[in-house]
C-alpha positions in Angstrom: -28.0 -0.3 -24.6 -28.4 2.4 -21.9 -27.3 2.1 -18.4 -28.6 3.8 -15.2 -26.6 6.8 -14.1 -24.4 4.9 -11.7 -23.3 2.7 -14.3 -22.3 5.1 -17.1 -18.6 5.2 -17.6 -16.5 8.2 -17.5 -14.2 6.8 -20.1 -16.3 6.4 -23.2 -13.8 3.9 -24.5 -14.8 1.6 -21.7 -17.3 -1.1 -22.5 -19.4 -3.2 -20.1 -17.9 -6.4 -21.6 -14.5 -5.0 -20.4 -15.8 -5.2 -16.8 -14.5 -8.8 -16.4 -11.0 -7.5 -17.1 -11.4 -5.3 -13.9 -10.7 -8.0 -11.2 -14.2 -9.6 -11.2 -14.3 -13.1 -10.5 -15.7 -15.3 -13.2 -18.4 -17.7 -12.0 -17.0 -20.6 -14.0 -15.4 -23.8 -12.5 -12.8 -23.5 -15.4 -11.7 -20.2 -13.7 -8.9 -20.9 -11.3 -10.1 -18.3 -8.8 -13.5 -19.7 -8.7 -12.1 -23.2 -8.1 -9.7 -21.9 -5.3 -12.1 -19.5 -3.5 -15.5 -21.1 -3.9 -15.6 -24.7 -5.3 -12.7 -26.1 -3.1 -13.8 -24.4 0.1 -17.4 -25.6 -0.5 -16.2 -29.2 -1.0 -14.0 -29.2 2.0 -16.7 -27.5 4.2 -19.1 -30.4 3.1 -16.5 -33.0 4.1 -16.0 -31.2 7.4 -19.7 -31.2 8.1 -20.1 -35.0 7.2 -17.1 -35.9 9.3 -18.2 -33.6 12.2 -14.5 -32.4 12.3 -13.9 -29.1 14.2 -12.4 -26.1 12.6 -9.6 -23.9 13.8 -10.7 -20.3 13.5 -7.2 -19.0 14.2 -6.2 -19.9 10.5 -9.0 -17.7 9.1 -6.8 -14.7 8.8 -4.3 -16.8 6.6 -7.3 -17.6 4.4 -8.2 -13.9 4.2 -4.7 -12.8 3.6 -4.4 -15.2 0.5 -7.8 -14.0 -0.9 -7.1 -10.3 -0.2 -3.6 -10.7 -1.8 -5.1 -12.2 -4.9 -7.8 -9.5 -5.1 -5.7 -6.4 -4.4 -2.7 -7.5 -6.7 -5.2 -8.4 -9.4 -6.7 -4.7 -9.2 -3.1 -3.4 -9.2 -2.2 -5.6 -12.2 -5.3 -4.4 -14.2 -4.7 -0.8 -13.3 -1.0 -0.7 -14.0 -0.3 -3.4 -16.3 -3.4 -3.9 -18.4 -4.6 -7.1 -19.9 -7.3 -9.0 -18.2 -7.6 -11.9 -16.0 -4.9 -14.6 -16.4 -2.9 -14.5 -19.4 -5.9 -14.9 -22.0 -5.3 -11.3 -22.5 -1.7 -10.7 -21.6 -0.5 -7.5 -19.8 0.2 -4.6 -21.9 3.1 -3.5 -19.7 5.7 -5.4 -17.8 5.1 -4.9 -14.0 8.0 -4.6 -11.9 6.7 -2.3 -9.2 4.5 -2.7 -6.1 4.0 -6.4 -5.4 5.6 -7.5 -8.5 8.8 -5.9 -7.3 8.8 -8.6 -4.5 7.7 -11.7 -6.3 6.8 -12.5 -9.9 3.6 -14.3 -9.1 1.9 -12.5 -6.2 -1.6 -13.4 -7.3 -0.9 -17.2 -7.7 0.9 -16.9 -4.3 -2.3 -15.6 -2.9 -4.1 -18.7 -4.1 -1.4 -20.8 -2.5 -1.6 -18.9 0.7 -5.5 -19.3 0.8 -5.3 -23.1 0.3 -2.7 -23.4 2.9 -4.9 -21.5 5.3 -7.9 -23.7 4.3 -6.0 -26.8 5.1 -4.8 -25.6 8.5 -8.2 -24.3 9.1 -10.0 -27.5 8.6 -7.0 -30.1 9.0 -8.9 -32.0 6.3 -7.2 -34.7 4.3 -9.3 -33.5 1.4 -7.9 -30.0 1.7 -4.5 -31.3 2.3 -4.6 -33.5 -0.8 -6.0 -30.7 -2.9 -3.3 -28.1 -1.7 -0.6 -30.7 -2.3 -1.9 -31.2 -5.8 -2.2 -27.5 -6.5 1.3 -26.4 -5.8 2.9 -28.2 -8.5 0.0 -27.3 -10.8 0.7 -23.7 -10.2 4.4 -24.2 -10.7 3.7 -25.7 -14.1 1.3 -23.0 -15.0 3.8 -20.3 -14.0 6.4 -21.9 -16.3 4.0 -21.6 -19.2 3.1 -18.0 -18.3 6.6 -17.0 -17.9 7.6 -18.4 -21.3 4.8 -16.3 -22.7 5.9 -13.3 -21.0 9.5 -13.8 -22.0 8.4 -14.0 -25.5 6.3 -10.8 -25.3 8.8 -8.7 -23.3 12.1 -10.2 -24.3 15.3 -9.1 -22.6 13.4 -6.7 -20.2 11.5 -10.0 -18.7 14.7 -11.9 -18.5 16.3 -9.2 -16.4 13.3 -9.0 -14.2 13.4 -12.8 -13.7 17.0 -12.5 -12.7 16.2 -9.8 -10.0 12.8 -10.8 -8.7 12.2 -14.3 -7.2 9.3 -16.6 -8.6 7.5 -17.2 -5.3 9.1 -16.4 -1.9 9.9 -12.7 -1.6 13.5 -11.8 -0.5 13.9 -10.0 2.6 15.3 -6.5 2.3 
């Protein structure tokens, strides 16, 4: 298969099927990011329209913050830690720099910030319920992810867990 000049890759070991590992959202409802950033907001906005409830634009920056945190940290993770979205393809290196020096789960935290922003933006009972349900879901998911990372990286990950908080960054 040949690609137009702009899609040729400098690194010949890079294949097009690897592009999904470079921070591109998968268009599948099985993907957490698709649900968080596309499906849930669409459902909430439909509910807003039906109920004719006003929105509060002052909370849009919070939503943008959550989404950008997710995207930018995802790119950082792919560039510096390897692996590919989620832990289906685990990272090749333990990341303890950049955003991972502040919190062990900056991408999941981006999801939560976005959902909190959506809840405040809409003041929707549907958004509130979804956000309330997702926080313990992320906590369970993180517990499983961390068990896998501890198995993969051993004592280095245990030391990292001891120093870096799971969710809320420590102030310097």
